[in-house]
C-alpha positions in Angstrom: -23.1 -12.4 -6.7 -19.5 -13.5 -7.7 -19.7 -11.7 -11.0 -20.8 -8.5 -9.4 -17.8 -8.8 -6.7 -15.3 -9.3 -9.5 -16.6 -6.6 -11.5 -16.7 -4.1 -8.5 -13.1 -5.1 -7.9 -11.9 -4.7 -11.4 -13.5 -1.3 -11.3 -11.7 -0.3 -8.2 -8.5 -1.4 -9.5 -9.1 0.2 -13.2 -9.9 3.7 -11.1 -6.4 3.5 -9.3 -4.9 2.8 -12.3 -6.3 5.7 -14.2 -5.4 7.9 -11.5 -1.9 6.9 -10.9 0.1 8.4 -13.5 3.8 7.4 -13.2 3.3 6.2 -9.6 4.0 3.1 -8.0 0.8 0.7 -7.9 -0.2 -2.6 -7.7 -2.7 -5.1 -5.9 -3.4 -8.5 -4.3 -6.3 -10.5 -2.9 -6.1 -12.0 0.4 -9.2 -13.1 2.5 -8.4 -11.5 5.9 -11.8 -11.9 7.2 -12.2 -15.6 6.3 -15.6 -14.8 5.0 -14.7 -16.6 1.7 -14.4 -13.3 -0.3 -10.9 -12.1 -0.6 -10.3 -8.5 0.3 -8.8 -6.2 -2.4 -5.4 -4.8 -0.9 -4.2 -1.8 -3.2 -0.8 -0.5 -3.0 -0.4 3.0 -4.4 1.5 6.2 -4.2 4.9 7.6 -5.4 7.2 5.7 -3.2 8.1 5.9 0.6 6.8 9.4 1.1 3.3 9.1 0.1 2.6 5.6 -0.3 -0.6 4.1 0.8 -2.0 0.8 1.7 -5.8 0.5 1.3 -7.9 -2.6 1.8 -11.4 -2.9 0.5 -14.0 -5.5 0.8 -17.4 -6.3 -0.8 -20.1 -5.5 1.5 -24.1 -4.9 0.9 -23.6 -4.7 -2.9 -20.8 -1.9 -2.5 -16.9 -1.8 -2.3 -16.1 -0.4 1.3 -12.6 0.7 2.7 -11.9 -1.3 5.8 -8.2 -0.4 6.3 -5.7 2.4 5.2 -2.4 3.2 6.2 1.0 4.3 5.1 3.2 2.2 3.2 6.7 3.4 3.3 9.0 0.7 1.4 7.1 -2.4 2.2 7.1 -6.0 1.4 4.1 -8.3 2.2 4.0 -11.8 3.5 1.3 -14.2 3.9 0.8 -15.6 7.4 -1.8 -17.8 8.7 -4.7 -15.4 9.1 -2.8 -12.4 8.8 -0.6 -10.3 6.4 2.8 -9.4 7.5 3.9 -6.1 6.4 7.8 -5.4 6.4 8.8 -1.8 6.3 12.3 -0.9 5.7 14.2 2.0 5.5 18.1 2.6 5.6 18.2 2.7 9.2 15.6 0.3 10.6 13.3 -2.4 9.9 9.9 -2.9 11.4 7.2 -5.8 11.0 3.4 -5.3 11.3 0.8 -8.2 11.5 -2.2 -7.1 9.9 -5.1 -9.1 10.9 -8.9 -9.2 11.5 -10.1 -9.5 15.2 -13.6 -10.0 14.2 -14.8 -6.6 14.2 -12.0 -4.7 12.4 -8.4 -4.7 11.1 -5.8 -4.0 13.5 -2.1 -3.5 12.9 0.5 -4.7 15.4 4.2 -4.2 15.5 5.8 -7.5 16.1 9.5 -6.9 15.3 12.0 -4.2 15.0 15.5 -4.2 13.8 18.2 -1.5 13.6 20.9 -1.9 11.0 23.3 0.3 9.1 27.0 0.3 8.2 29.1 1.6 5.3 27.8 -1.1 3.1 23.9 -0.3 3.8 21.4 -2.2 5.7 21.0 -5.9 5.9 18.0 -6.9 7.7 16.3 -10.3 8.6 14.1 -11.7 6.2 10.8 -13.3 7.1 10.3 -17.0 6.5 6.8 -16.6 5.3 5.8 -16.9 1.6 5.8 -13.4 -0.2 2.5 -11.8 -1.6 2.5 -11.6 -5.2 1.8 -8.0 -6.1 -0.1 -7.7 -9.4 0.2 -4.5 -11.7 -2.9 -2.7 -12.0 -3.2 -3.3 -15.6 -3.4 -6.8 -15.3 -7.0 -7.8 -13.8 -6.9 -11.5 -14.6 -6.3 -12.6 -11.0 -9.4 -11.2 -10.1 -11.2 -12.6 -12.9 -9.7 -15.9 -12.4 -10.4 -15.9 -8.5 -12.7 -18.7 -6.9 -14.9 -17.1 -4.6 -17.0 -19.2 -2.3 -20.1 -17.9 -0.6 -20.3 -17.8 3.0 -22.2 -20.9 4.5 
């Protein structure tokens, strides 16, 4: 089972890579559902205007989409049992907690800040650790991930 999950995730990453052209793209792994199998988080698009966040999981021998959302200019941080998405533009910063509620993924705004002057925006930075986003051409994090089966 773990080998199939790895192969399925790599196929999904490679499909995005082959479709991306010159777009910004990347992925990370994070077990939001706490079932021992990390979800595949794919960041894709061409900047803030059409950027997308897609979250996939392995279920019933298939990769299924469990969350999709606009991206904007986003950074991601690891919380305890959630991912913090920080979306910034030149006028405001909004923080969203993305978490699993036992039945699905929900996104909740937890912070908002407005800031703009002639020197540009200066926003508060979360104190949580950054999420490392891997390039689509580098699938080694998937190959090297340790998957524990649900007990």
